[in-house]
Residue, then its C-alpha position, 0 to 999 in steps of 0.5 A: m531634159a537638157g536642164f537636168l543634164v547641166p550638173f554633169l556637163s559642169g562637174g556636177l558629179i562633184k556637186a552632187q556628192e557635196i549635196r549628198d554629204e550635206y544631207d547626210e551631215n544634217a541627218g546625223k545631227i538630227i538623229d544624234a540629237a533625237n536619240a540623246l533626247y529620247k533616251e533620257k526621256f525614256n529612262t526618266n519616264q521608266k524611273s517615274i513609273e517604277l517609283q509609282n509602283a514602289n510607292y503604291t506597294a509602300i502605301e498598301a503595306q501601311f494602310g491597305t489596298v483600298v487606301a493605296e488605290v485612292a492615293a493613286k487616283k489622287g495623284l499622290l504616288k508621282d514625284v515623291a520619294t518612297a520614304d516620304v510617300i506615307t507622310k504625304v498620304k497622311q497629310t492629304i487624306p484625313p484619318g477618318e477617311i483612311a479609317a473609312y476606306k480600311s473598314l470597307k468589306f468585300g465579297k461575293k453575292g450572298d456572303k454574310l458580313s460581320d455586321g449581319t448583312t448579306l451582300q446583294e451583289d459582288e463587291t470589289i474595290k473597283s465596284k465599291l469605289k466606282l473605279n474604271t481601272l485599278f492601279s495594277e491595270d494602269y501600271a501594266t498599260a503604262t509599261k506597255s505604252l513606254k515599251r511601244n515608244r521605245e520600239w518606235a524610236a528604234k525603228n524610226l530614229n535613224r537616218g533612213a527614216i527621217k524623210n518618210v517620218a517628216d513627210l508623213y507628219l506633214a502629209e494631208k489626211d485622206e477621206d479615212g483620216i489616215k495620213k498618206l504620202p503622195e506619190p513622188t513626182g518624176l523630178e523628185k525621183a530624179q533628185s532622190f537618185m542624184f542626191g539622196d533623200r532631201v534632209t534640210e533644216s525644215t526636214g529636221i523641224a518636221f521630224d522633231q515635231a513628228a517624233a514629239e507627237k508620237i513619243g514625246k509625251e510622258v507616259l502616265v500611270q495615272p491621269q494628271a492629279v485631280d481632286l477625287k476626294s468628294s467623288i470617292a469619299d461620297t461614294i462610300g458615304y464618308q463626310e470629312s469634318v471641317i470644324a476646327g479641332s481634331i476629328n476626334d473632338v468632333n467624334k467625341s461630341i457626336s458620341y456624346i449627343l448620341g448617348l454612346s460610349k466605348n464598346k457601346g456604339i463606338t470603338i476607340d483604338v490605341n491612337n484614340n481614333f473613333t469608329f462608329e459601329a454599324r447602327f450609328k454610322p449613318n447618323a454620325n455621317a449625316i451629323r458631320s455633313y450638317a456640322d460642316k455647313i453650320a461651321d461655315t456660317n460662323m454662328y457658333t463660336t467660343a470666346d476666342g473666336k474659334p468654332d464651338t464644336a459641341a454647339i455646332v454638333e448639337q445644332a447639326y443633331e437637331l437638324v438631322q432629327t427634323k430634316i431626315i429622321n423624322k421625315s422618314k419615320n413619319n411615313w410609317t405607323n408604329l415604327d419600332i426598333l427590333n434590335k435596340d441593344v445591338f450596335n454592330k449591325r444596322r438597325s432593324l425596324t418594323s412598322s404596321g404600314i404607311s401613315k395617314s399623312f404619307q397616304a395623303e401625300l401619295e394620293k396627292n402626288v402619285d397618279e391613280f394611287d390606290i391604297n388597296t392595290d399599291i400597298q398590300a398587307e402580305q398574307k400566307t396560307q395556313i392549313a388548320k391543324r388536324t383534329k381527332r376527327k379526320a377530314d378529307v380536306l383540311p380547312e385553309k385560311q389566310i393569315a397576315t405575315g406582318n410584311y407589306l408589299v408596295s407597288d412600283k409607283v410607291s417605290d419610284y416615288i420614294i426614290n425620287q423624293v430622296n434623290k431630288n425633292l427633299g433637298y438632300t445633297t450628300n449621300a450621308e443624308k440620303t443614306l440616313y433617310v433610307d436607313y429608317i425605312p422599315d425592314n418589313i416593307y417590300v417591293q415586288v421584283t424579278d429574280a435572275s431566273g425571271n420569276p417574281a420575287k420580293m426585296k426589302l424596300k430599304l435595299y431596293v432604294e439603296q441600290a437604285l441610288q447607289l448608296r453605300q455604307f462603310 
């Protein structure tokens, strides 16, 4: 106790006040610097968040909501003036991909679409593009986060809080992982009473680090820009062409080889952009997918060394026929297109059952496959017409409906083949293969009420593999 009383015995009160003044001056410098730094940071961050919101609005007005959402996820809204953001989107997202996004359809389960299909489930931008959040949600989260940072700064960027903030930053975590300040010792309590909170250069460094950890990072509306092109575009089945020449040159070659012309399988807008109608979209996407790979081999070039678009597309078409379409068609007998002259709806096919070669394949690869139980011709009961001679009970007979029911074993085998064993690496290939599954082949399912029901095998495989057509 005698050592503690020494300052009082030698003019210690004056020294104590000097130490208090030094601590107070240190605290003032720390707080002034922190306030100036974070005021500027917060204001800059606020402007960045609002700029991204303005850029989203501009893109949405120009290209629609889907393109705006994709642009946001690609990081195209940040650090670009609103007057320049449309140009940036055009330079980053190919015209064909933009057109694909703009053509997506949304609605509720059971809605009839313009191409004649019926939605099997609710389709929203979030579900279609497989997004965890929409821009509006990200914007709201960022705005709230920045507001919390401002509130923390208002509470803690003051002289009274410096010591506690610094000590808490340096404190060890307890068993629950929560930082807790240890109880001050008797000497520390006495020093605090005499001199006030000890604020030194080291305290300032700890305080700065604590503030930086809590509020120093920029609040982002979107995660740092990542290349989402393949994941989003592939989700909807879009394949970008990397062949030299414009996307229209590629589409012209595809249209020619598929035997299409304006308003007969394709539409061409005022800017000469091609859009394939529903029946031919899977074919066009698969051809582009293969054409990209062929172009990379440099096997087909013109006299001046540039890729020969027509030759590449022709070769891609042949590969699509042999590797996808024929493989799918060969599973079925007497395959026929019912709506040959309808282009604005996906093709509708019918067959008279599985082929002998597919039966042999199933017998070889599916355990306990039985042609009599795993693939059944559907029948319905028909009551004979009443004749002039009345009878108590009219005779009944079973007649074929023309539809076929396959077992889970068969549907699972087809899903596994498409997803893994046929060597398809893109949704474009898988979608086209599935598109040639006949519409009169069904699989047994359970409806929402738990009752037995049936679903077209084509739709069942699409849903299982999360394939989408745009």
